[in-house]
Backbone as JSON, one array per atom type, in Angstrom:
{
  "sequence": "MRHSSCFARWFGSAAVAALLATGLGGCQTARSPDVTGSLGTRAASSPGLSDAHGAIEALGERYRANPRNAEAGLRYGQALRADGRREQAVAVLEQASIANPGNKQLLAAYGRALAENGSFKQAFDILSRAHTPANPDWRILSVQGTTLDQMGKHGEARRYYSSALKIVPDEPSVLSNLGMSYVLSKELRKAEATLRRAYARGGSDVRVRQNLALAIGLQGRMAEAEALVTANVSPDEAAANVASLRQMIGNGRQTAGRPSEPRTSAVAAPSRT",
  "N": [[0.85, -1.2, 0.0], [0.62, 2.16, -0.88], [1.7, 4.92, 0.87], [0.77, 8.28, 1.86], [3.12, 10.9, 1.44], [2.92, 13.14, 2.85], [1.96, 14.5, 5.87], [-0.14, 16.19, 6.21], [-2.21, 15.31, 4.65], [-3.3, 13.52, 6.23], [-3.68, 14.53, 8.89], [-5.99, 16.66, 8.62], [-6.94, 19.41, 9.09], [-7.77, 22.94, 9.0], [-6.23, 24.15, 10.93], [-4.05, 22.4, 11.05], [-2.98, 22.78, 8.54], [-1.96, 25.31, 8.89], [-0.05, 24.7, 10.81], [1.76, 23.2, 9.28], [2.5, 25.17, 7.47], [3.91, 26.89, 9.08], [6.29, 25.69, 9.6], [6.46, 23.03, 10.52], [6.27, 21.05, 8.67], [6.14, 20.01, 5.17], [4.14, 20.03, 3.26], [1.1, 21.46, 1.98], [-1.68, 20.84, 2.22], [-5.08, 20.59, 3.21], [-8.07, 19.61, 4.92], [-11.18, 19.99, 6.14], [-12.1, 23.18, 7.5], [-13.64, 23.02, 9.69], [-13.34, 20.81, 11.44], [-10.69, 19.2, 13.12], [-8.26, 17.14, 11.58], [-8.05, 14.27, 9.41], [-8.28, 11.19, 7.77], [-6.37, 9.91, 5.11], [-6.73, 10.26, 1.47], [-8.94, 11.15, -1.18], [-9.52, 8.65, -3.46], [-8.63, 8.42, -6.9], [-10.02, 6.64, -8.39], [-12.35, 5.96, -7.04], [-15.12, 3.9, -6.05], [-18.22, 4.52, -7.62], [-17.58, 7.09, -8.33], [-17.97, 8.23, -10.86], [-20.73, 8.41, -10.88], [-21.07, 10.28, -8.86], [-19.88, 12.52, -10.04], [-21.65, 12.87, -12.13], [-23.93, 13.61, -10.7], [-23.06, 16.04, -9.66], [-22.8, 17.54, -12.01], [-25.47, 17.65, -12.75], [-26.49, 19.22, -10.68], [-25.11, 21.52, -11.3], [-26.26, 22.23, -13.76], [-28.83, 22.84, -12.92], [-28.29, 25.05, -11.32], [-27.19, 26.86, -13.19], [-29.4, 27.31, -14.75], [-30.9, 28.96, -13.18], [-29.35, 31.21, -11.71], [-29.83, 32.86, -9.55], [-31.15, 31.47, -7.65], [-31.12, 30.55, -4.37], [-30.95, 28.07, -3.01], [-30.16, 26.33, -5.08], [-27.65, 27.4, -5.75], [-26.31, 27.05, -3.31], [-26.32, 24.22, -2.94], [-24.93, 23.36, -5.22], [-22.46, 24.66, -4.88], [-21.6, 23.47, -2.47], [-21.34, 20.83, -3.33], [-19.27, 21.08, -5.18], [-17.21, 21.85, -3.46], [-16.96, 19.5, -1.93], [-15.99, 17.84, -3.88], [-13.5, 18.77, -4.31], [-13.08, 20.92, -5.99], [-12.09, 23.68, -5.5], [-11.65, 26.46, -6.2], [-13.65, 26.87, -8.08], [-15.87, 26.37, -6.5], [-15.72, 28.53, -4.71], [-16.19, 30.64, -6.51], [-18.83, 30.11, -7.39], [-20.29, 30.18, -4.97], [-19.75, 32.76, -4.15], [-21.06, 34.32, -6.13], [-23.67, 33.42, -5.69], [-24.07, 34.38, -3.12], [-23.93, 37.13, -3.54], [-26.18, 37.45, -5.13], [-28.1, 36.85, -3.3], [-28.23, 38.61, -0.9], [-27.54, 38.73, 2.57], [-28.29, 36.15, 3.13], [-27.61, 33.87, 5.39], [-26.88, 31.19, 5.47], [-25.76, 30.75, 2.97], [-23.62, 32.56, 3.16], [-22.14, 31.36, 5.2], [-21.33, 28.97, 3.95], [-19.87, 30.04, 1.83], [-17.83, 31.38, 3.23], [-16.51, 29.18, 4.42], [-15.61, 27.9, 2.11], [-13.81, 29.81, 1.13], [-11.9, 29.72, 3.19], [-10.95, 27.1, 2.87], [-9.72, 27.47, 0.48], [-7.57, 29.01, 1.06], [-7.86, 31.74, 1.5], [-7.77, 33.38, 4.04], [-8.19, 35.75, 5.61], [-10.26, 37.04, 4.21], [-12.13, 34.99, 4.4], [-12.6, 34.96, 7.18], [-13.83, 37.47, 7.5], [-16.16, 37.19, 5.93], [-17.4, 35.05, 7.25], [-17.98, 36.3, 9.63], [-20.21, 37.7, 8.99], [-22.05, 35.74, 8.74], [-23.32, 34.99, 11.01], [-24.63, 36.32, 14.12], [-23.79, 38.36, 17.01], [-25.93, 38.23, 18.76], [-27.12, 35.87, 18.1], [-25.22, 33.56, 17.97], [-23.37, 31.09, 16.08], [-21.97, 28.14, 16.96], [-20.42, 26.46, 15.38], [-19.53, 28.09, 13.31], [-18.09, 29.95, 14.8], [-15.99, 28.29, 15.61], [-14.79, 27.68, 13.14], [-13.99, 30.26, 12.43], [-12.06, 30.59, 14.38], [-10.09, 28.77, 13.45], [-9.32, 30.04, 11.08], [-8.12, 32.33, 12.09], [-6.01, 31.13, 13.48], [-4.6, 30.24, 11.26], [-3.61, 32.64, 10.37], [-1.76, 33.19, 12.23], [-2.69, 34.3, 14.58], [-3.01, 33.32, 17.36], [-3.86, 33.71, 20.04], [-6.16, 35.29, 19.72], [-7.65, 33.52, 18.19], [-8.19, 31.53, 20.09], [-9.96, 32.78, 21.75], [-12.25, 32.72, 20.23], [-12.69, 29.95, 20.08], [-13.21, 29.55, 22.77], [-15.59, 30.98, 23.06], [-17.23, 29.4, 21.46], [-17.2, 27.04, 22.96], [-18.6, 27.82, 25.18], [-21.16, 27.68, 24.29], [-21.44, 25.04, 23.44], [-20.39, 23.08, 25.59], [-17.39, 21.23, 26.03], [-17.41, 20.16, 23.46], [-16.12, 17.91, 21.16], [-14.99, 18.5, 18.58], [-14.44, 21.24, 18.65], [-12.71, 21.37, 20.85], [-10.65, 19.87, 19.75], [-9.75, 21.54, 17.68], [-8.87, 23.67, 19.29], [-6.85, 22.37, 20.71], [-5.04, 21.85, 18.6], [-4.39, 24.44, 18.01], [-2.77, 25.09, 20.16], [-0.68, 23.36, 19.55], [0.32, 24.65, 17.31], [1.48, 26.92, 18.43], [3.44, 25.73, 19.8], [2.96, 24.95, 22.41], [2.99, 22.36, 23.87], [2.27, 20.72, 26.05], [-0.12, 21.85, 26.94], [-1.52, 21.44, 24.59], [-1.65, 18.62, 24.48], [-3.15, 18.06, 26.83], [-5.58, 19.32, 26.23], [-6.35, 17.96, 23.9], [-6.6, 15.42, 24.93], [-8.88, 15.76, 26.45], [-10.67, 16.18, 24.36], [-10.48, 13.68, 23.12], [-11.45, 12.0, 25.12], [-14.11, 12.61, 25.01], [-14.79, 12.34, 22.39], [-13.83, 9.95, 21.32], [-14.48, 8.15, 19.34], [-14.06, 9.44, 16.99], [-11.73, 9.27, 14.62], [-10.01, 11.24, 13.82], [-9.59, 12.96, 15.98], [-8.15, 11.3, 17.67], [-5.84, 10.97, 16.14], [-4.8, 13.57, 16.09], [-4.19, 13.88, 18.78], [-2.17, 11.96, 18.95], [-0.23, 13.22, 17.41], [0.43, 15.47, 19.02], [1.49, 14.14, 21.24], [3.61, 12.71, 20.07], [5.26, 14.81, 19.19], [6.36, 15.54, 21.56], [8.2, 13.63, 22.0], [7.42, 11.09, 22.79], [7.23, 8.56, 21.23], [6.48, 5.83, 21.08], [4.05, 5.71, 22.44], [2.56, 7.47, 20.86], [2.57, 6.12, 18.4], [1.16, 3.84, 19.08], [-1.4, 4.86, 19.29], [-1.98, 5.64, 16.62], [-1.99, 3.29, 15.26], [-4.03, 1.76, 16.15], [-6.82, -0.32, 15.68], [-6.74, -0.5, 12.84], [-5.86, -1.71, 9.54], [-2.92, -3.8, 8.93], [-1.34, -2.73, 6.78], [-2.3, -0.11, 6.62], [-1.66, 0.76, 9.17], [1.15, 0.69, 9.06], [1.6, 2.68, 7.14], [0.53, 4.88, 8.47], [2.27, 5.12, 10.68], [4.69, 5.65, 9.35], [4.1, 8.15, 8.2], [3.59, 9.64, 10.51], [6.13, 9.58, 11.74], [7.62, 10.98, 9.85], [6.42, 13.5, 9.99], [6.93, 14.21, 12.68], [9.71, 14.2, 12.6], [10.23, 16.33, 10.82], [9.21, 18.38, 12.37], [10.98, 18.41, 14.55], [13.35, 19.17, 13.31], [12.87, 21.82, 12.72], [12.34, 22.97, 15.11], [12.11, 25.66, 17.31], [12.95, 27.43, 15.4], [12.42, 30.6, 14.11], [9.57, 31.67, 12.28], [7.57, 33.07, 9.66], [4.06, 33.39, 9.68], [2.2, 31.91, 7.09], [-0.23, 32.57, 4.58], [-1.22, 31.06, 2.53], [-1.9, 28.44, 2.38], [-3.24, 25.51, 0.92], [-6.45, 24.2, 0.81], [-8.22, 21.08, 1.07], [-10.94, 18.91, -0.15], [-13.96, 18.88, 1.83], [-16.37, 18.12, 4.42], [-19.51, 19.79, 4.96]],
  "CA": [[0.0, 0.0, 0.0], [1.41, 3.36, -0.98], [1.19, 5.91, 1.82], [1.04, 9.67, 1.53], [4.37, 11.42, 1.99], [2.64, 14.39, 3.55], [1.08, 14.24, 7.0], [-1.33, 17.03, 6.13], [-3.3, 14.54, 4.05], [-3.84, 12.7, 7.3], [-4.22, 15.49, 9.85], [-6.37, 17.57, 7.57], [-7.71, 20.59, 9.43], [-7.16, 24.22, 8.69], [-5.19, 24.38, 11.92], [-2.87, 21.64, 10.68], [-2.37, 23.45, 7.39], [-1.15, 26.39, 9.45], [1.09, 24.06, 11.44], [2.72, 22.88, 8.24], [2.99, 26.39, 6.86], [4.82, 27.59, 9.98], [7.59, 25.05, 9.74], [6.48, 21.66, 11.0], [6.06, 20.11, 7.58], [6.42, 20.58, 3.88], [3.02, 19.99, 2.34], [0.11, 22.43, 2.41], [-3.05, 20.47, 1.95], [-5.9, 20.45, 4.41], [-9.46, 19.36, 4.62], [-12.2, 20.89, 6.63], [-11.8, 24.13, 8.54], [-14.55, 22.81, 10.81], [-12.93, 19.75, 12.36], [-9.3, 18.84, 12.92], [-7.84, 15.79, 11.25], [-8.78, 13.47, 8.43], [-7.43, 10.14, 7.25], [-6.32, 9.53, 3.71], [-7.16, 11.14, 0.41], [-9.94, 10.56, -2.04], [-8.88, 7.94, -4.56], [-9.09, 8.87, -8.2], [-10.91, 5.65, -8.98], [-13.28, 5.51, -6.0], [-16.38, 3.37, -6.58], [-19.31, 5.49, -7.67], [-17.09, 8.44, -8.59], [-18.63, 8.75, -12.06], [-22.08, 8.78, -10.48], [-20.97, 11.53, -8.11], [-19.63, 13.6, -11.01], [-22.9, 13.1, -12.84], [-24.81, 14.35, -9.8], [-22.56, 17.41, -9.59], [-23.15, 18.21, -13.26], [-26.91, 17.92, -12.7], [-26.65, 20.38, -9.81], [-24.61, 22.67, -12.04], [-27.26, 22.62, -14.75], [-29.93, 23.48, -12.2], [-27.81, 26.36, -10.89], [-27.04, 27.74, -14.36], [-30.73, 27.65, -15.23], [-31.42, 30.04, -12.34], [-28.23, 31.54, -10.82], [-30.27, 33.62, -8.38], [-31.8, 30.56, -6.71], [-30.19, 30.36, -3.26], [-30.76, 26.64, -2.73], [-29.38, 25.74, -6.17], [-26.28, 27.85, -5.6], [-25.73, 26.43, -2.12], [-26.08, 22.79, -3.16], [-23.88, 23.21, -6.22], [-21.21, 25.07, -4.26], [-21.19, 22.44, -1.51], [-20.91, 19.65, -4.08], [-17.95, 21.39, -5.73], [-16.27, 21.78, -2.33], [-16.75, 18.1, -1.58], [-15.26, 17.22, -4.97], [-12.16, 19.34, -4.38], [-13.0, 22.01, -6.97], [-12.17, 24.77, -4.52], [-11.8, 27.78, -6.81], [-14.98, 26.92, -8.7], [-16.84, 26.48, -5.4], [-15.67, 29.92, -4.24], [-16.84, 31.51, -7.5], [-20.28, 29.87, -7.38], [-20.87, 30.65, -3.71], [-19.66, 34.22, -4.14], [-22.15, 34.85, -6.95], [-24.93, 33.12, -5.03], [-24.18, 35.29, -1.98], [-24.23, 38.46, -4.08], [-27.56, 37.43, -5.61], [-28.99, 36.65, -2.15], [-27.58, 39.28, 0.23], [-28.14, 38.47, 3.87], [-28.56, 34.72, 3.32], [-26.52, 33.46, 6.27], [-26.43, 29.84, 5.11], [-24.84, 30.93, 1.84], [-22.41, 33.22, 3.65], [-21.36, 30.38, 5.95], [-20.7, 28.07, 2.98], [-18.88, 30.84, 1.1], [-16.69, 31.58, 4.12], [-15.78, 27.92, 4.53], [-14.92, 27.66, 0.84], [-12.66, 30.71, 1.1], [-10.89, 29.19, 4.11], [-10.36, 25.93, 2.23], [-8.93, 27.92, -0.67], [-6.42, 29.76, 1.54], [-8.15, 33.18, 1.65], [-8.19, 33.31, 5.43], [-8.72, 37.03, 6.08], [-11.57, 37.22, 3.59], [-13.01, 33.98, 4.99], [-12.99, 35.42, 8.51], [-14.77, 38.59, 7.36], [-17.43, 36.67, 5.43], [-18.01, 34.25, 8.32], [-18.5, 37.23, 10.64], [-21.54, 38.12, 8.53], [-22.91, 34.57, 8.65], [-24.06, 34.87, 12.27], [-24.64, 37.58, 14.85], [-23.52, 38.2, 18.45], [-27.17, 37.88, 19.46], [-27.47, 34.49, 17.75], [-23.98, 32.99, 17.43], [-23.32, 29.69, 15.65], [-20.71, 27.63, 17.5], [-19.6, 25.88, 14.3], [-18.88, 29.2, 12.62], [-17.07, 30.46, 15.72], [-14.84, 27.39, 15.57], [-14.11, 27.89, 11.87], [-13.3, 31.54, 12.53], [-10.85, 30.35, 15.15], [-9.06, 28.15, 12.63], [-8.78, 31.02, 10.14], [-7.2, 33.17, 12.85], [-4.79, 30.34, 13.68], [-3.87, 30.26, 9.99], [-2.95, 33.94, 10.24], [-0.82, 33.34, 13.33], [-3.31, 35.04, 15.68], [-3.46, 32.19, 18.17], [-4.6, 34.18, 21.19], [-7.49, 35.69, 19.27], [-8.34, 32.29, 17.78], [-8.65, 30.81, 21.27], [-11.16, 33.45, 22.27], [-13.38, 32.21, 19.45], [-12.96, 28.59, 20.55], [-13.82, 29.68, 24.1], [-16.98, 31.37, 22.86], [-17.94, 28.22, 20.96], [-17.34, 26.07, 24.04], [-19.65, 28.28, 26.09], [-22.43, 27.25, 23.71], [-21.43, 23.57, 23.44], [-19.26, 22.7, 26.45], [-16.68, 19.97, 25.79], [-17.61, 19.65, 22.1], [-14.81, 17.38, 20.75], [-14.41, 19.14, 17.39], [-13.89, 22.54, 19.06], [-11.54, 21.07, 21.67], [-9.59, 19.42, 18.86], [-9.19, 22.74, 17.05], [-8.14, 24.39, 20.32], [-5.61, 21.64, 20.95], [-4.11, 22.08, 17.51], [-3.92, 25.82, 18.15], [-1.62, 25.02, 21.07], [0.42, 22.74, 18.8], [0.89, 25.68, 16.43], [2.32, 27.82, 19.22], [4.42, 24.86, 20.46], [2.59, 24.73, 23.81], [2.61, 20.97, 23.64], [1.58, 20.15, 27.21], [-1.51, 22.32, 26.85], [-2.12, 20.77, 23.44], [-1.97, 17.25, 24.85], [-4.23, 18.06, 27.81], [-6.82, 19.68, 25.55], [-6.7, 16.88, 22.98], [-7.08, 14.29, 25.74], [-10.29, 16.07, 26.75], [-11.44, 15.92, 23.13], [-10.48, 12.24, 22.89], [-12.33, 11.39, 26.12], [-15.5, 12.88, 24.66], [-15.02, 12.02, 20.99], [-12.86, 8.92, 20.97], [-14.86, 7.42, 18.13], [-13.6, 10.21, 15.84], [-10.33, 8.91, 14.42], [-9.21, 12.45, 13.63], [-9.21, 13.46, 17.3], [-7.09, 10.41, 18.14], [-4.63, 11.26, 15.37], [-4.25, 14.84, 16.55], [-3.57, 13.6, 20.08], [-0.91, 11.27, 18.66], [0.74, 14.22, 16.95], [0.89, 16.25, 20.17], [2.32, 13.25, 22.06], [4.84, 12.42, 19.34], [6.11, 15.99, 19.17], [7.04, 15.59, 22.86], [9.2, 12.58, 22.04], [6.88, 9.81, 23.27], [6.82, 7.98, 19.96], [5.8, 4.54, 21.25], [2.66, 6.01, 22.81], [1.91, 8.07, 19.69], [2.38, 5.09, 17.38], [0.08, 2.96, 19.53], [-2.66, 5.51, 18.97], [-2.27, 5.71, 15.19], [-2.1, 1.94, 14.69], [-5.16, 1.06, 16.76], [-8.04, -0.62, 14.92], [-6.58, -0.33, 11.39], [-5.19, -2.84, 8.91], [-1.46, -3.71, 9.02], [-0.8, -1.81, 5.78], [-2.64, 1.26, 7.01], [-0.87, 1.06, 10.37], [2.52, 1.0, 8.64], [1.57, 3.98, 6.47], [0.3, 5.9, 9.5], [3.5, 5.28, 11.45], [5.68, 6.32, 8.5], [3.72, 9.55, 8.08], [3.8, 10.25, 11.82], [7.57, 9.77, 11.95], [8.07, 12.06, 8.98], [5.93, 14.76, 10.53], [7.67, 14.51, 13.9], [11.07, 14.53, 12.2], [10.24, 17.69, 10.28], [8.98, 19.3, 13.47], [12.19, 18.53, 15.36], [14.36, 19.89, 12.54], [12.56, 23.24, 12.68], [11.99, 23.43, 16.45], [12.78, 26.86, 17.76], [13.3, 28.3, 14.29], [11.34, 31.56, 13.89], [9.0, 31.63, 10.93], [6.43, 33.94, 9.43], [2.86, 32.66, 9.29], [1.82, 32.08, 5.7], [-1.68, 32.54, 4.4], [-1.49, 30.53, 1.2], [-2.09, 27.0, 2.43], [-4.34, 25.08, 0.07], [-7.32, 23.27, 1.52], [-8.78, 20.01, 0.26], [-12.38, 18.79, 0.02], [-14.42, 18.67, 3.2], [-17.81, 18.12, 4.63], [-20.04, 21.1, 5.31]],
  "C": [[0.88, 1.24, 0.0], [0.85, 4.41, -0.04], [1.54, 7.3, 1.36], [2.34, 10.1, 2.17], [4.14, 12.69, 2.77], [1.6, 14.17, 4.64], [-0.17, 15.1, 6.96], [-2.49, 16.3, 5.49], [-3.96, 13.66, 5.09], [-4.47, 13.59, 8.34], [-4.7, 16.68, 9.06], [-7.18, 18.76, 7.98], [-7.03, 21.84, 8.95], [-6.05, 24.52, 9.67], [-3.92, 23.63, 11.56], [-2.21, 22.24, 9.47], [-1.49, 24.6, 7.88], [0.09, 25.83, 10.12], [2.16, 23.76, 10.4], [3.32, 24.14, 7.65], [3.97, 27.13, 7.76], [6.02, 26.75, 10.35], [7.6, 23.64, 10.24], [6.19, 20.65, 9.91], [6.19, 20.79, 6.25], [5.28, 20.6, 2.92], [1.94, 20.9, 2.86], [-1.29, 22.05, 1.98], [-3.8, 20.33, 3.24], [-7.31, 20.15, 4.0], [-10.33, 20.42, 5.26], [-11.67, 21.9, 7.61], [-12.68, 23.95, 9.75], [-13.95, 21.9, 11.87], [-11.49, 19.37, 12.07], [-9.17, 17.4, 12.5], [-8.69, 15.09, 10.22], [-7.83, 12.44, 7.85], [-7.51, 10.06, 5.74], [-6.75, 10.61, 2.75], [-8.15, 10.4, -0.46], [-9.27, 9.92, -3.24], [-9.48, 8.38, -5.88], [-10.08, 7.9, -8.82], [-11.89, 5.1, -7.95], [-14.55, 4.96, -6.63], [-17.46, 4.44, -6.54], [-18.88, 6.9, -8.0], [-17.77, 9.04, -9.81], [-20.06, 9.17, -11.76], [-22.07, 10.11, -9.73], [-20.75, 12.71, -9.06], [-20.89, 13.91, -11.8], [-23.88, 13.91, -12.0], [-24.38, 15.81, -9.7], [-22.94, 18.18, -10.85], [-24.64, 18.54, -13.29], [-27.2, 19.13, -11.81], [-26.19, 21.65, -10.51], [-25.61, 23.16, -13.08], [-28.43, 23.34, -14.09], [-29.53, 24.9, -11.78], [-27.73, 27.33, -12.08], [-28.39, 28.15, -14.94], [-31.34, 28.8, -14.44], [-30.35, 30.42, -11.31], [-28.64, 32.31, -9.57], [-30.97, 32.74, -7.34], [-30.81, 30.18, -5.61], [-29.91, 28.89, -3.0], [-29.9, 25.98, -3.81], [-27.91, 26.13, -6.06], [-25.58, 27.18, -4.43], [-25.38, 24.97, -2.38], [-24.97, 22.56, -4.18], [-22.52, 23.57, -5.63], [-20.7, 24.04, -3.28], [-20.69, 21.19, -2.22], [-19.52, 19.88, -4.68], [-16.88, 21.34, -4.64], [-15.93, 20.33, -2.02], [-15.92, 17.37, -2.64], [-13.86, 17.8, -5.15], [-12.0, 20.45, -5.39], [-13.14, 23.34, -6.22], [-12.41, 26.13, -5.16], [-13.17, 27.93, -7.45], [-16.05, 27.06, -7.63], [-16.88, 27.91, -4.88], [-16.42, 30.82, -5.2], [-18.36, 31.36, -7.47], [-20.91, 30.45, -6.12], [-20.77, 32.16, -3.56], [-20.82, 34.83, -4.92], [-23.5, 34.6, -6.3], [-25.15, 34.05, -3.84], [-24.51, 36.7, -2.43], [-25.69, 38.54, -4.51], [-28.57, 37.32, -4.46], [-28.36, 37.29, -0.91], [-28.31, 39.0, 1.54], [-28.48, 37.02, 4.12], [-27.4, 34.12, 4.11], [-26.02, 32.06, 5.96], [-25.45, 29.9, 3.94], [-23.53, 31.57, 2.29], [-21.53, 32.24, 4.41], [-20.63, 29.43, 4.99], [-19.61, 28.79, 2.2], [-17.63, 31.06, 1.95], [-15.86, 30.33, 4.28], [-14.99, 27.64, 3.26], [-13.69, 28.56, 0.71], [-11.54, 30.2, 2.0], [-10.18, 27.99, 3.5], [-9.45, 26.32, 1.08], [-7.76, 28.82, -0.25], [-6.64, 31.25, 1.71], [-8.67, 33.43, 3.07], [-8.79, 34.62, 5.95], [-10.11, 37.26, 5.5], [-12.58, 36.23, 4.16], [-13.52, 34.44, 6.35], [-14.04, 36.52, 8.41], [-16.14, 38.1, 6.9], [-18.15, 35.88, 6.52], [-18.58, 35.13, 9.42], [-19.9, 37.72, 10.28], [-22.53, 36.97, 8.51], [-23.65, 34.27, 9.95], [-23.92, 36.19, 13.02], [-24.29, 37.34, 16.31], [-24.77, 37.8, 19.23], [-27.58, 36.43, 19.21], [-26.24, 33.8, 17.15], [-24.12, 31.52, 17.08], [-21.97, 29.14, 16.09], [-19.81, 27.04, 16.42], [-18.85, 26.98, 13.56], [-17.81, 29.83, 13.51], [-15.81, 29.61, 15.67], [-14.06, 27.55, 14.26], [-13.37, 29.22, 11.87], [-12.01, 31.41, 13.34], [-9.75, 29.74, 14.31], [-8.49, 29.13, 11.61], [-7.81, 31.96, 10.85], [-5.9, 32.43, 13.16], [-3.95, 30.33, 12.41], [-3.08, 31.55, 9.83], [-1.97, 34.2, 11.38], [-1.37, 34.06, 14.54], [-3.89, 34.04, 16.68], [-4.27, 32.63, 19.39], [-6.02, 34.58, 20.83], [-8.31, 34.48, 18.85], [-8.94, 31.59, 19.0], [-9.84, 31.48, 21.93], [-12.4, 32.99, 21.51], [-13.72, 30.78, 19.85], [-13.65, 28.64, 21.92], [-15.28, 30.06, 23.98], [-17.81, 30.19, 22.36], [-18.2, 27.22, 22.08], [-18.33, 26.52, 25.11], [-21.02, 27.84, 25.61], [-22.55, 25.73, 23.77], [-20.25, 23.09, 24.28], [-18.72, 21.31, 26.1], [-17.0, 19.35, 24.43], [-16.26, 19.19, 21.54], [-14.19, 18.11, 19.56], [-13.79, 20.49, 17.75], [-12.65, 22.33, 19.92], [-10.36, 20.63, 20.81], [-8.93, 20.61, 18.16], [-8.37, 23.55, 18.06], [-6.81, 23.7, 20.62], [-4.59, 21.85, 19.86], [-3.6, 23.51, 17.49], [-2.71, 25.87, 19.08], [-0.43, 24.33, 20.41], [1.11, 23.8, 17.95], [1.83, 26.61, 17.19], [3.33, 27.05, 20.06], [4.2, 24.76, 21.97], [2.06, 23.3, 23.92], [1.93, 20.32, 24.83], [0.12, 20.57, 27.23], [-2.23, 21.63, 25.7], [-2.55, 19.35, 23.82], [-3.15, 17.2, 25.82], [-5.57, 18.35, 27.14], [-7.28, 18.57, 24.62], [-7.13, 15.62, 23.73], [-8.53, 14.52, 26.16], [-11.16, 15.77, 25.53], [-11.56, 14.42, 22.89], [-11.42, 11.53, 23.87], [-13.8, 11.54, 25.75], [-15.82, 12.53, 23.21], [-14.06, 10.97, 20.49], [-13.2, 8.13, 19.73], [-14.43, 8.15, 16.87], [-12.1, 9.98, 15.68], [-9.45, 10.14, 14.3], [-8.74, 13.03, 14.96], [-8.06, 12.61, 17.84], [-5.77, 10.7, 17.43], [-3.98, 12.57, 15.82], [-3.59, 14.69, 17.91], [-2.23, 12.9, 19.88], [0.16, 12.25, 18.21], [1.3, 15.01, 18.13], [1.81, 15.42, 21.07], [3.66, 12.99, 21.37], [5.8, 13.6, 19.3], [6.85, 16.19, 20.5], [8.03, 14.45, 23.04], [8.71, 11.23, 22.5], [6.31, 9.03, 22.08], [6.08, 6.66, 20.13], [4.33, 4.75, 21.57], [1.9, 6.58, 21.61], [1.61, 7.01, 18.64], [1.29, 4.11, 17.78], [-1.28, 3.55, 19.2], [-2.98, 5.42, 17.48], [-2.38, 4.34, 14.54], [-3.29, 1.16, 15.24], [-6.3, 0.89, 15.77], [-7.93, -0.3, 13.43], [-5.85, -1.55, 10.85], [-3.68, -2.69, 9.06], [-0.85, -2.73, 8.02], [-1.07, -0.36, 6.17], [-1.85, 1.68, 8.24], [0.55, 1.45, 10.0], [2.6, 2.36, 7.98], [1.4, 5.1, 7.48], [1.57, 6.18, 10.29], [4.56, 6.02, 10.63], [5.38, 7.81, 8.38], [3.94, 10.29, 9.39], [5.28, 10.55, 12.04], [8.11, 10.89, 11.09], [7.67, 13.41, 9.53], [6.7, 15.17, 11.78], [9.11, 14.9, 13.56], [11.19, 15.93, 11.65], [10.07, 18.71, 11.39], [10.24, 19.5, 14.3], [13.27, 19.32, 14.63], [14.14, 21.39, 12.59], [12.22, 23.8, 14.06], [12.81, 24.65, 16.84], [13.16, 27.8, 16.65], [12.17, 29.28, 14.05], [10.84, 31.48, 12.46], [7.81, 32.56, 10.85], [5.22, 33.1, 9.08], [2.51, 32.96, 7.85], [0.33, 31.92, 5.57], [-2.04, 31.99, 3.04], [-1.68, 29.03, 1.2], [-3.34, 26.61, 1.65], [-5.16, 24.05, 0.82], [-7.92, 22.27, 0.55], [-10.25, 19.83, 0.56], [-12.78, 18.45, 1.44], [-15.91, 18.51, 3.24], [-18.24, 19.51, 5.03], [-19.96, 21.33, 6.8]]
}
């Protein structure tokens, strides 16, 4: 089994893309800005892929027949995001948002697409319009936190995670993003403690377990980290996971303590809404 040479394809959050961009790795792919971590990449020959492409084209035809239809624009944009057509998704969702000003569902999808495409400042601004202080959405608050982490504004990002956690205490996805924020600032003990909280409440989410393994491995406890990433997977997948983990940890150690400028051009990969 051929494994990915880039750990970002495994730990696929926006926060991890920032981690890689600030010196702990060499690849800049990421998945969802909503939730930290993601295993594997979408295979080019996945079963049913042609059917999925056909469904996307049908959604596109419906959208082009009436570009001002909010639902058509939203569904087409989300399908493009899921298929990895990031720039096209941004364009569709931007036009749909312009045609339907004030539609918060469209703004939320547009902001996520911008974040996945590396436009973090613009994503943050658009997401700010997708909810209000009087009626905040914890998912959007968490995504805003990851965009701030991408820009190197870790303290500000954590205030957004804190606000999200006031709405949904101990939500594993938010705790996972917060934990990865601490990884970005190399506060590894805080990262581990936070990710253990996420794991205790969301242990069924493999991405949370993988992020915890990263925080543990960066502290030099490789046996413990490898035990986490090899649990409940096939031998081939376990070997690939360990190889990727070791590469990521090795890159992190080589750049430890080296100052770096946060970059805002990390490329995001397909994600769920």
